[in-house]
C-alpha positions in Angstrom: 48.2 -11.2 10.7 45.9 -13.9 12.1 42.6 -15.0 10.4 40.6 -13.3 13.2 42.3 -9.9 12.5 41.5 -10.1 8.8 37.7 -10.6 9.3 35.6 -7.8 7.9 34.5 -5.6 10.9 30.8 -6.0 11.7 30.2 -9.2 9.7 29.2 -11.0 12.9 26.1 -8.7 12.9 24.6 -10.7 10.0 24.8 -13.9 12.0 22.9 -12.5 14.9 19.2 -13.5 14.2 17.6 -10.4 15.9 19.9 -7.9 14.3 19.7 -9.7 10.9 15.9 -9.5 11.0 16.0 -5.8 11.9 18.3 -5.1 9.0 16.0 -6.9 6.6 13.0 -5.1 7.9 14.8 -1.8 7.6 15.6 -2.6 3.9 12.0 -3.5 3.2 10.8 -0.3 4.8 13.3 1.7 2.7 11.8 0.0 -0.4 8.4 1.1 0.7 9.5 4.7 1.3 11.3 4.8 -2.1 8.1 3.5 -3.8 6.0 6.2 -2.1 8.1 9.2 -1.5 9.0 10.0 -5.2 6.8 12.3 -7.3 8.0 13.1 -10.7 5.9 16.2 -11.2 3.9 17.8 -8.4 0.4 18.9 -9.4 -2.5 20.3 -7.4 -3.8 16.7 -7.0 -0.5 15.6 -5.5 -0.3 18.6 -3.1 -3.9 18.1 -2.0 -3.2 14.4 -1.3 -0.2 15.3 0.8 -2.2 17.9 2.7 -4.8 15.2 3.5 -2.2 12.6 4.3 -0.6 14.9 6.8 -4.0 15.7 8.3 -3.5 19.4 7.9 -6.0 22.2 7.2 -5.4 24.5 4.3 -4.1 27.0 6.8 -1.8 24.5 8.5 -0.5 23.2 5.1 0.2 26.7 3.9 2.1 27.5 7.0 4.0 24.2 6.8 5.2 25.0 3.3 5.6 28.7 3.7 3.0 29.7 1.1 -0.4 31.5 1.0 -3.6 29.8 2.1 -5.2 30.9 -1.2 -2.4 28.9 -3.0 -3.4 25.7 -1.2 -7.1 26.3 -2.0 -6.2 26.8 -5.6 -4.4 23.4 -5.8 -7.6 21.7 -4.5 -9.8 23.6 -6.9 -7.5 23.0 -9.9 -5.9 19.6 -9.4 -4.1 19.7 -12.8 -2.2 22.8 -11.9 1.6 22.2 -12.2 3.4 23.8 -9.3 6.4 26.1 -9.4 9.9 24.6 -9.1 10.3 26.2 -5.6 7.1 24.6 -4.4 8.0 21.3 -6.1 11.2 21.2 -4.0 9.3 22.2 -0.8 6.8 19.3 -1.3 9.6 16.8 -2.1 11.2 17.7 1.3 7.8 17.6 3.1 7.0 14.2 1.8 10.5 12.8 2.4 10.4 13.9 6.0 6.8 12.9 6.7 6.2 10.0 9.1 5.7 6.6 7.6 1.9 6.5 8.3 1.5 9.8 6.4 3.5 8.5 3.5 1.3 5.4 3.3 -1.8 7.5 3.4 -0.4 9.7 0.6 0.3 6.6 -1.5 -3.2 5.3 -1.0 -4.8 8.6 -1.8 -2.9 8.6 -5.1 -3.9 5.0 -6.0 -0.5 3.4 -5.6 -1.9 0.0 -4.7 -3.4 -2.4 -7.2 -6.9 -3.9 -6.6 -5.4 -7.2 -5.3 -2.9 -5.4 -3.0 -5.6 -3.4 -1.5 -7.6 -6.6 -0.7 -4.6 -8.1 0.9 -3.9 -5.0 3.0 -7.5 -4.9 4.1 -7.4 -8.5 5.2 -4.5 -7.8 7.5 -6.3 -4.8 9.1 -9.0 -4.6 11.8 -11.8 -4.7 9.2 -15.3 -4.9 10.6 -16.7 -8.4 10.3 -20.2 -7.1 9.7 -21.7 -3.8 8.7 -22.5 -2.0 5.5 -21.7 -3.5 2.1 -19.2 -0.6 1.5 -17.2 1.8 3.6 -16.3 5.4 3.2 -13.1 6.0 1.2 -11.3 7.6 4.1 -12.0 4.5 6.3 -10.8 2.2 3.5 -7.6 4.3 3.4 -7.1 4.1 7.2 -7.7 0.3 7.2 -5.3 -0.3 4.2 -2.6 1.8 5.9 -3.1 -0.4 9.0 -2.7 -3.5 7.0 0.4 -2.2 5.2 1.9 -1.3 8.5 1.4 -4.8 9.8 2.5 -6.8 6.8 4.9 -4.4 5.1 4.7 -3.4 1.4 6.8 -6.3 0.1 4.7 -8.9 1.9 1.5 -7.4 0.5 3.0 -7.6 -3.0 4.1 -11.1 -2.5 0.8 -12.4 -1.2 -1.1 -10.7 -4.0 1.3 -12.2 -6.6 0.8 -15.7 -5.1 -3.0 -15.3 -5.0 -3.0 -14.2 -8.7 -0.8 -17.1 -9.7 -3.0 -19.6 -7.9 -6.1 -18.1 -9.5 -4.6 -18.2 -13.0 -3.6 -21.8 -12.6 -7.0 -23.1 -11.6 -8.8 -21.0 -14.1 -6.8 -22.6 -16.8 -7.5 -26.0 -15.2 -11.2 -25.4 -15.2 -11.1 -24.1 -18.8 -9.5 -27.3 -20.1 -11.1 -29.8 -17.8 -14.0 -32.2 -18.5 -17.4 -31.6 -16.8 -16.7 -34.5 -14.4 -13.5 -32.8 -13.1 -14.9 -29.4 -12.4 -16.0 -30.0 -8.8 -12.7 -31.7 -7.9 -10.7 -28.8 -9.3 -12.9 -26.3 -7.6 -12.4 -28.1 -4.2 -8.6 -28.2 -4.8 -8.6 -24.5 -5.6 -10.4 -23.7 -2.4 -8.1 -25.8 -0.4 -5.0 -24.2 -1.8 -6.4 -20.7 -1.4 -7.3 -21.5 2.2 -3.6 -22.0 3.0 -3.1 -18.3 2.2 -6.5 -17.0 3.4 -7.9 -19.2 6.1 -11.0 -17.0 6.6 -12.7 -17.2 3.2 -15.6 -14.9 4.1 -13.2 -12.3 5.4 -11.2 -12.3 2.2 -14.3 -12.2 0.1 -15.4 -9.1 2.1 -12.0 -7.5 1.5 -12.2 -8.3 -2.2 -15.7 -6.8 -2.4 -14.5 -3.6 -0.7 -11.5 -3.3 -3.0 -13.7 -3.9 -6.1 -16.3 -1.3 -4.9 -13.5 1.1 -4.2 -12.2 0.7 -7.8 -15.7 1.0 -9.3 -16.5 4.2 -7.4 -13.4 5.9 -8.8 -11.7 6.3 -5.4 -8.0 7.1 -5.6 -7.0 4.2 -3.4 -6.7 1.7 -6.3 -4.6 2.3 -9.3 
């Protein structure tokens, strides 16, 4: 048998740049879905978040799950209620089959992004350059979902981790430096940060929005 015949079928797919990029993207999206679409124990809070993420009314969500409208209303009124096993399974299925945008909204409503990750996601979105100091929670969720869609969850995590690493490094430098070195270190810090975030004012606005969101107790930030 010749060498050509012994080649593993389909291996040439990984040498095709477009197909390889698509496979990598599919794997990253699968990672995002796995991170989002798993709930260990469904409570009223989780069910209400899924209802909102799917943009359904109480009536629509009840019909979607095959349960009573009063049951959905009870979940929203009593967020700590633990659902029956039958409803847990129905909600597992509903979340797993939800579109990706709905899954992202669900994750944001449950605070599955850290403070830094939210700032990164907002930076990638069509955030208003000017306007009020804060934004309604539902608008923050919409913008964060848009940023996650554009960057992908893994890229958001990576950029947040790099930003935190840079900040920790230069904070240590400032802490141990002499007064005469403070300005030089600060300038270097700004220059390195600008390589990640060219629009400093935009990133500051996103950071402020993420901070306000956390301080207000909104569910977007864990």
